[in-house]
Structure formats: structure tokens, C-alpha cells
C-alpha positions as CSV (number, residue, x, y, z in Angstrom):
1,X,-1.2,-49.4,-9.9
2,X,0.8,-48.3,-6.9
3,X,0.7,-49.4,-3.3
4,X,0.0,-46.7,-0.7
5,X,-0.2,-46.6,3.1
6,X,-2.5,-44.2,4.9
7,X,-2.6,-43.4,8.6
8,X,-5.5,-41.3,9.9
9,X,-6.3,-39.8,13.3
10,X,-10.0,-39.4,13.9
11,X,-11.6,-37.1,16.5
12,X,-12.2,-38.8,19.8
13,X,-15.7,-37.3,20.2
14,X,-17.1,-39.7,17.7
15,X,-18.6,-43.0,18.9
16,X,-17.2,-46.3,17.7
17,X,-20.0,-46.8,15.0
18,X,-19.3,-43.3,13.7
19,X,-15.6,-44.0,13.5
20,X,-16.2,-47.2,11.6
21,X,-18.5,-45.3,9.2
22,X,-15.8,-42.7,8.5
23,X,-13.3,-45.5,7.8
24,X,-15.7,-47.4,5.6
25,X,-16.4,-44.2,3.6
26,X,-12.7,-43.8,3.0
27,X,-12.4,-47.5,1.9
28,X,-15.4,-47.0,-0.4
29,X,-13.7,-44.1,-2.1
30,X,-10.6,-46.2,-2.7
31,X,-12.4,-49.3,-4.0
32,X,-14.9,-47.2,-6.0
33,X,-12.1,-45.9,-8.1
34,X,-10.7,-49.3,-9.0
35,X,-8.5,-49.6,-5.9
36,X,-8.1,-52.6,-3.6
37,X,-7.7,-52.6,0.1
38,X,-4.7,-54.9,1.0
39,X,-4.6,-54.4,4.8
40,X,-6.7,-52.5,7.4
41,X,-5.7,-52.1,11.0
42,X,-7.6,-50.1,13.7
43,X,-5.1,-49.1,16.4
44,X,-7.8,-47.7,18.6
45,X,-7.9,-44.6,20.8
46,X,-4.6,-43.3,21.9
47,X,-3.2,-40.3,23.6
48,X,-1.7,-37.7,21.2
49,X,1.8,-36.4,21.8
50,X,0.6,-32.8,21.6
51,X,-3.0,-31.4,21.3
52,X,-4.4,-31.1,17.8
53,X,-7.5,-28.8,17.5
54,X,-7.8,-29.0,21.3
55,X,-8.0,-32.8,21.3
56,X,-5.7,-34.8,23.5
57,X,-6.5,-38.2,22.1
58,X,-7.6,-39.7,18.8
59,X,-8.6,-42.9,17.1
60,X,-5.8,-44.2,14.9
61,X,-6.5,-46.3,11.8
62,X,-4.1,-47.7,9.1
63,X,-4.9,-48.6,5.6
64,X,-2.7,-50.3,3.0
65,X,-4.2,-50.2,-0.5
66,X,-3.4,-50.6,-4.2
67,X,-4.9,-48.0,-6.5
68,X,-4.1,-45.8,-9.6
69,X,-2.4,-42.5,-8.7
70,X,-5.5,-40.6,-9.9
71,X,-7.3,-41.7,-6.7
72,X,-5.0,-39.7,-4.4
73,X,-6.5,-36.3,-5.2
74,X,-10.0,-37.6,-4.5
75,X,-8.8,-39.2,-1.2
76,X,-7.0,-36.0,-0.2
77,X,-10.2,-34.0,-0.9
78,X,-12.2,-36.4,1.2
79,X,-9.8,-35.9,4.1
80,X,-10.1,-32.1,3.8
81,X,-13.9,-31.9,3.5
82,X,-14.8,-34.4,6.3
83,X,-14.1,-32.6,9.6
84,X,-13.8,-35.9,11.5
85,X,-10.1,-36.2,10.7
86,X,-7.5,-34.6,12.9
87,X,-4.5,-35.7,10.9
88,X,-3.9,-37.9,7.8
89,X,-0.8,-39.0,6.0
90,X,-0.6,-41.0,2.8
91,X,2.7,-42.3,1.5
92,X,3.7,-44.6,-1.3
93,X,4.8,-48.0,0.1
94,X,8.1,-49.3,-1.1
95,X,8.4,-53.0,-1.5
96,X,11.3,-53.9,0.7
97,X,13.5,-56.8,-0.4
98,X,15.3,-58.5,2.3
99,X,19.0,-58.9,1.8
100,X,20.3,-62.4,2.7
101,X,21.9,-62.5,6.1
102,X,25.7,-62.7,6.2
103,X,26.9,-65.9,7.8
104,X,29.8,-65.6,10.2
105,X,32.6,-68.0,9.5
């Protein structure tokens, strides 16, 4: 299983319960296919840098999850079919290993 990170921008016209429902549906797709949600963070409503589909703001949410690669096409299909999403981006998370700090002599 791989670790992935997804950031979604949801239409601002949706109410807070509707936004939570869209995020929960996304989490259900991930966990229903054998995935595991590692981290979830709702960044809230923010102004967009440029208008997307005539929207000037959107609700941002971040998900970090572990799942088999076969889940990604289903997740991508979900993002295309549900018209609540303005933008989505899913990337594979690289585990960063910290280098030891150099000590000045």
C-alpha cells in the first residue's frame, strides 16, 4: 500500500453539513476499498487566487491516506462525477527522512 495526499477545493455555495457530507463520501470510497485515513484537515473557506467556474472562494480540505494504487481511478472518477468539487489534486507522499544537522565546530 502507498501513502497519498489529496487536497480538494469544494464549491462555496454548499452549506457546512453538505461540505462534510462530500468529504465523508470521499473518505468512504477510500476506506471501502481497503484504505486507511491517516490524517484529515479542514482548512475552511478561503479566497481563491483566481476565479474557478465563476467562484471566488472555496472550501479547502486535506486528506492523507494509505491505500492500494487501484483505489486512485475510483477516487478520480468520484471527483469528476460529483460536481461539488472545483479542483482536486492527489499526489503520492514521499516519506521524508531528516538528515542529521551538521554541528559547527
